[in-house]
C-alpha positions, 0 to 999 in steps of 0.5 A, a space after each residue: 282277165 288281162 291287164 290290157 282290159 283292166 286298163 281299158 275299162 279304167 280309161 273308159 270309166 273315166 270317160 263316163 262309161 259306167 258299164 266300165 266301173 261296174 266290170 271294175 267293181 265287180 272284179 275287185 269287190 270280194 277281194 276288197 271285202 276280204 282284205 279289209 274284213 282282216 283289218 275290221 274283223 266284221 264281214 258285215 262292216 267290210 262290207 259297207 267299207 268296200 262299197 264306200 271305197 268303190 264309190 270313192 274311186 268312182 268318183 276320184 277316178 280322174 285322180 288316179 295316175 297310173 290306170 295299170 294301178 287301179 287295184 292297189 289304188 283301190 285297196 289303199 282307199 279301202 284300207 283308209 276307210 277301215 282305219 278311219 272307221 276303226 278310229 271312230 269306233 275307238 272314240 265312240 266307245 271311249 265316250 260311251 265308257 265314260 262315267 257322267 263325271 268324266 264326260 267334261 273331262 274327255 279331250 273330245 268334249 268341249 267346253 261350253 262358253 261361259 255364257 252357256 253354264 247353268 246354275 246347277 254345278 257343272 258336274 251335276 248338270 253333266 250327270 244329269 245330261 248324260 243320264 238323258 243322252 244315255 236314254 236316247 238311242 245308240 244312233 242318236 247319242 252318237 249323232 248328238 256327241 258328234 255334233 255338240 261334243 266334238 263340234 263336228 258340223 252336221 255334214 262331218 257327222 253324216 260322213 263320219 256315220 255314214 248317213 245323208 245330210 238330211 238323216 242327220 238333220 232330222 235326227 239331231 232335231 229329234 234327239 235335241 227336242 226328245 233331250 228337252 223333254 226329258 230334262 224338263 220332265 225330270 225338272 232337271 235343267 231348264 232347256 
């Protein structure tokens, strides 16, 4: 394949030609997966990152200065996404490893406003809440921690988890309702 063909596909894709972008995606998908896999160590996660990078490149194609550098640009997008995923995974694992009494001291968990503090001692309330949170499915735990622990918006949680906004809203609604039921059934915290 010649460089002229690739540049032509980039120019054509910028004009809205989907077939031209599909050719670019087909050309770069496997090399991108292999490069990202070296960073992540997980083939399936590398596939997800490659797909996300191709999607971002497609939507941001107008910002590419030189059509002759599409490959380099795409690999940089993929690398940035992979590095971000590694960071998020590390933060998520840090939170999962915390003991309930340490949860309230972690930098990514905000201090609740004074008006929201309960009558129970903070460490006891944290242990009871943490126990209820860890009984939820892993995805719901992560969504709740990102939303309420780190204070991300619903849209930011969706982006961070790679989910649609609707899925995040439903998970938050169900997760909060389930937490409330668990805590009330145990008679631990009035929610």
